[in-house]
C-alpha positions as CSV (number, residue, x, y, z in Angstrom):
1,X,201.6,50.2,93.6
2,X,198.8,47.6,94.0
3,X,198.6,46.0,90.6
4,X,201.5,43.9,89.3
5,X,202.4,41.0,87.0
6,X,202.0,37.7,88.8
7,X,203.5,35.1,86.4
8,X,204.9,34.5,82.9
9,X,201.7,33.0,81.5
10,X,202.4,32.0,77.9
11,X,204.8,32.3,75.0
12,X,204.0,32.6,71.3
13,X,206.6,31.4,68.7
14,X,206.9,31.2,64.9
15,X,208.4,28.2,63.1
16,X,208.8,27.0,59.6
17,X,207.7,23.4,60.4
18,X,204.9,22.9,62.9
19,X,204.8,19.1,62.3
20,X,208.4,18.9,63.4
21,X,207.7,21.1,66.5
22,X,204.8,18.8,67.4
23,X,206.9,15.7,67.3
24,X,209.9,17.2,68.9
25,X,207.9,18.8,71.7
26,X,206.3,15.5,72.7
27,X,209.2,13.1,72.2
28,X,212.0,15.3,73.7
29,X,210.4,17.7,76.2
30,X,207.2,15.8,77.2
31,X,204.9,18.6,76.2
32,X,201.2,17.8,75.6
33,X,200.3,18.9,72.0
34,X,197.0,20.3,71.0
35,X,196.9,20.8,67.2
36,X,194.1,23.2,66.6
37,X,194.6,23.6,62.8
38,X,197.3,23.4,60.1
39,X,198.6,26.8,61.3
40,X,198.1,26.7,65.0
41,X,199.9,24.4,67.4
42,X,199.4,24.6,71.2
43,X,201.4,22.9,74.0
44,X,200.2,22.3,77.5
45,X,202.4,21.8,80.6
46,X,199.7,22.0,83.3
47,X,196.0,22.5,83.8
48,X,195.9,25.6,81.6
49,X,194.6,25.4,78.1
50,X,198.0,26.1,76.7
51,X,201.3,27.7,77.7
52,X,203.2,27.6,74.4
53,X,201.8,28.5,71.0
54,X,203.5,28.0,67.6
55,X,202.4,29.7,64.3
56,X,203.8,29.4,60.8
57,X,206.5,31.9,59.8
58,X,209.2,32.5,57.3
59,X,211.7,32.0,60.2
60,X,211.5,31.0,63.8
61,X,211.4,33.4,66.8
62,X,209.4,34.8,69.6
63,X,206.4,36.8,68.5
64,X,204.6,37.5,71.9
65,X,205.1,37.0,75.6
66,X,202.0,36.9,77.9
67,X,202.2,38.2,81.5
68,X,199.5,37.4,83.9
69,X,197.8,39.7,86.4
70,X,194.9,39.1,88.8
71,X,191.9,40.8,87.2
72,X,190.3,43.7,85.3
73,X,191.1,46.3,87.9
74,X,194.8,45.3,87.9
75,X,194.9,45.2,84.1
76,X,193.5,48.8,84.0
77,X,196.0,50.0,86.6
78,X,198.9,48.5,84.7
79,X,197.6,50.0,81.4
80,X,197.6,53.5,83.1
81,X,201.2,53.0,84.5
82,X,202.5,51.8,81.1
83,X,200.9,54.8,79.4
84,X,202.4,57.2,81.9
85,X,205.8,55.6,81.4
86,X,205.6,56.4,77.7
87,X,204.5,53.1,76.2
88,X,201.9,52.9,73.5
89,X,199.3,50.5,74.9
90,X,196.5,48.9,72.9
91,X,193.5,46.7,73.8
92,X,193.4,44.1,71.0
93,X,189.7,43.4,71.7
94,X,187.4,40.5,72.2
95,X,188.3,38.4,69.1
96,X,192.0,38.4,70.1
97,X,191.1,37.6,73.7
98,X,189.1,34.6,72.6
99,X,192.0,33.4,70.4
100,X,194.4,33.8,73.3
101,X,191.8,32.1,75.6
102,X,191.9,34.9,78.2
103,X,189.3,37.2,79.6
104,X,191.0,40.4,78.5
105,X,194.4,41.7,77.6
106,X,196.5,44.7,76.7
107,X,199.5,44.9,74.4
108,X,202.6,47.0,74.0
109,X,205.8,46.6,72.0
110,X,209.0,45.5,73.6
111,X,211.4,48.4,74.2
112,X,213.9,46.9,71.7
113,X,211.1,46.1,69.2
114,X,211.8,42.4,69.6
115,X,208.2,41.1,70.2
116,X,204.8,42.0,71.7
117,X,204.3,42.1,75.5
118,X,200.8,41.1,76.4
119,X,199.3,41.4,79.9
120,X,196.1,39.4,80.5
121,X,193.9,38.0,83.2
122,X,191.8,34.9,83.2
123,X,193.7,32.3,81.1
124,X,191.4,29.3,80.4
125,X,191.7,26.1,82.4
126,X,191.3,22.9,80.4
127,X,188.7,20.3,81.3
128,X,191.0,17.6,80.0
129,X,193.6,16.4,82.5
130,X,197.2,17.2,81.5
131,X,199.1,14.1,80.4
132,X,202.7,14.3,79.3
133,X,203.5,11.7,76.6
134,X,206.8,10.9,78.5
135,X,205.3,11.2,82.0
136,X,206.9,14.6,82.7
137,X,205.5,16.8,85.5
138,X,206.2,20.5,85.0
139,X,206.7,23.2,87.6
140,X,204.0,25.7,86.5
141,X,200.6,26.5,87.9
142,X,200.6,29.8,89.8
143,X,204.3,30.1,89.0
144,X,203.6,30.2,85.3
145,X,206.0,29.2,82.6
146,X,209.7,29.1,83.7
147,X,211.5,32.2,82.6
148,X,212.9,34.2,79.7
149,X,216.3,35.8,79.4
150,X,216.7,38.7,77.1
151,X,219.7,40.5,75.6
152,X,218.8,44.3,75.8
153,X,220.2,47.6,74.5
154,X,219.4,49.6,77.6
155,X,219.5,47.8,81.0
156,X,218.1,50.8,82.9
157,X,215.1,51.0,80.7
158,X,214.3,47.3,81.2
159,X,214.9,47.6,85.0
160,X,212.5,50.5,85.1
161,X,209.9,48.7,83.0
162,X,209.9,45.4,85.0
163,X,210.7,46.7,88.5
164,X,209.0,50.1,88.6
165,X,206.0,49.6,86.2
166,X,205.2,45.9,86.2
167,X,205.9,45.3,89.9
168,X,208.7,42.6,89.6
169,X,211.2,42.4,92.4
170,X,215.0,42.0,92.2
171,X,216.3,38.5,92.8
172,X,220.0,39.0,92.3
173,X,222.8,39.9,89.9
174,X,225.5,37.9,88.2
175,X,228.8,39.6,87.2
176,X,229.5,37.7,84.0
177,X,232.6,39.8,83.0
178,X,233.9,43.3,83.7
179,X,231.1,45.7,82.8
180,X,228.7,42.9,82.0
181,X,226.1,42.2,84.6
182,X,223.0,40.0,84.3
183,X,219.9,41.0,86.3
184,X,217.3,38.5,87.6
185,X,213.8,39.5,88.6
186,X,210.8,37.6,90.0
187,X,207.1,38.1,90.3
188,X,206.2,35.0,92.4
189,X,208.2,32.3,94.4
190,X,210.0,31.2,91.2
191,X,213.6,32.5,91.4
192,X,213.2,34.5,88.2
193,X,210.6,34.9,85.5
194,X,212.5,37.7,83.6
195,X,216.3,38.2,83.3
196,X,218.2,40.5,81.1
197,X,221.8,41.2,80.1
198,X,223.4,44.1,78.2
199,X,224.2,43.5,74.5
200,X,227.5,41.9,73.8
201,X,229.3,41.2,70.5
202,X,227.9,38.1,68.8
203,X,224.6,38.0,70.6
204,X,221.6,39.7,68.9
205,X,219.0,41.7,70.9
206,X,215.9,39.8,71.9
207,X,215.1,36.6,73.8
208,X,218.2,34.5,74.3
209,X,216.4,31.6,75.8
210,X,213.3,30.5,77.7
211,X,213.2,27.9,80.4
212,X,210.9,25.0,81.3
213,X,211.3,23.2,84.6
214,X,210.3,19.6,85.5
215,X,210.2,17.8,88.8
216,X,212.3,14.7,87.8
217,X,215.9,14.6,86.9
218,X,215.3,11.5,84.8
219,X,213.2,13.6,82.4
220,X,216.2,15.8,81.8
221,X,218.5,12.8,81.3
222,X,216.2,11.3,78.7
223,X,216.0,14.6,76.9
224,X,219.8,14.8,76.8
225,X,219.9,11.3,75.2
226,X,217.4,12.5,72.5
227,X,219.6,15.5,71.8
228,X,222.6,13.2,71.4
229,X,220.8,12.0,68.2
230,X,220.5,15.7,67.0
231,X,223.9,17.1,68.2
232,X,223.4,20.4,66.4
233,X,220.6,21.2,68.9
234,X,222.9,21.2,71.9
235,X,223.8,24.7,73.0
236,X,225.2,24.2,76.5
237,X,226.1,21.1,78.3
238,X,224.6,19.8,81.6
239,X,225.4,22.0,84.5
240,X,224.2,23.8,87.6
241,X,223.5,27.5,88.0
242,X,224.9,29.5,90.9
243,X,221.9,31.7,91.7
244,X,218.7,29.6,91.3
245,X,220.6,26.3,91.7
246,X,218.8,24.9,88.6
247,X,220.4,21.7,87.1
248,X,219.8,22.0,83.4
249,X,221.1,21.9,79.8
250,X,220.4,24.2,76.9
251,X,219.1,23.2,73.5
252,X,217.9,24.8,70.3
253,X,214.1,24.4,69.6
254,X,212.5,24.1,66.2
255,X,211.7,27.8,66.5
256,X,215.5,28.5,66.5
257,X,215.1,29.9,70.1
258,X,217.2,28.6,72.9
259,X,215.6,26.5,75.7
260,X,216.9,25.8,79.2
261,X,215.5,22.5,80.3
262,X,216.0,21.9,84.0
263,X,215.0,20.8,87.4
264,X,215.5,21.7,91.1
265,X,215.2,25.5,91.0
266,X,215.0,27.2,94.5
267,X,212.0,29.3,95.7
268,X,212.0,32.9,96.9
269,X,210.3,34.0,100.1
270,X,210.0,37.8,99.9
271,X,209.8,38.1,103.6
272,X,213.3,36.8,104.1
273,X,215.0,37.1,100.7
274,X,218.0,39.5,100.3
275,X,219.3,40.1,96.8
276,X,223.0,39.3,96.3
277,X,225.7,39.1,93.6
278,X,227.5,36.2,92.1
279,X,230.8,36.1,90.2
280,X,229.8,33.2,88.0
281,X,226.6,31.9,86.5
282,X,227.5,28.3,86.9
283,X,228.8,26.1,89.8
284,X,229.8,23.6,87.2
285,X,229.0,22.6,83.6
286,X,226.9,24.7,81.1
287,X,229.8,24.8,78.7
288,X,228.9,26.4,75.4
289,X,229.0,24.0,72.4
290,X,230.9,25.1,69.3
291,X,229.3,23.4,66.3
292,X,231.9,24.8,63.9
């Protein structure tokens, strides 16, 4: 296997109120907004033209996840491997590539029919310097956008897709409960870009949360203070994870998708890394908030 995914490149969401997302993204999270039109909102976190995109919808959610690879040869190889693995792969074409601001891309449907996976190369770099409205500096660049965690119906199928087909590597496992294990995988030094857990009662299939990482704990603290004014948005309290050591809290975005907002995640060196298991996801904190 020579071709592989190298980063989580972008996320596309739907929302019922783009104006609210634009205000919230800047004030609370420090995202740099680029409002292209009444129905297209882009957010930047680094030198790339965008990392998050929001479109109008009847309800909020994740509509597409973009995975980066190095170039056209790698894209073609990944297309062949996906097709051989039984996935229906399409090439959306030049117009969609221009809209996504990439050189080329392929697309296939998530195994649980939750959203579209898009693999691309050549995401545009902006000529305008990134400037967070709150002075936040995000951990992105070649490590891409944080991570996503997904609740899945068939953990073996997702392990095969990400490890065998897309070229991710195992980071570790967390045994959350008897018979319930979370799997964490990486495609660059970031501890994980994709994690998944089996379906449990009360949690629907699909993306449970995505993560954004900043370099300064004060940015996280100020975001928590903003959320205190919107207490219905707090999902999990401030805490620290056992495996990636991230210090973070969880909130509900205007797309009704969870966000882990954190700092201090560790890096993986594949030359020395050995996957392990943990018996808890949190050293402390991260208590779920019951709004009822």
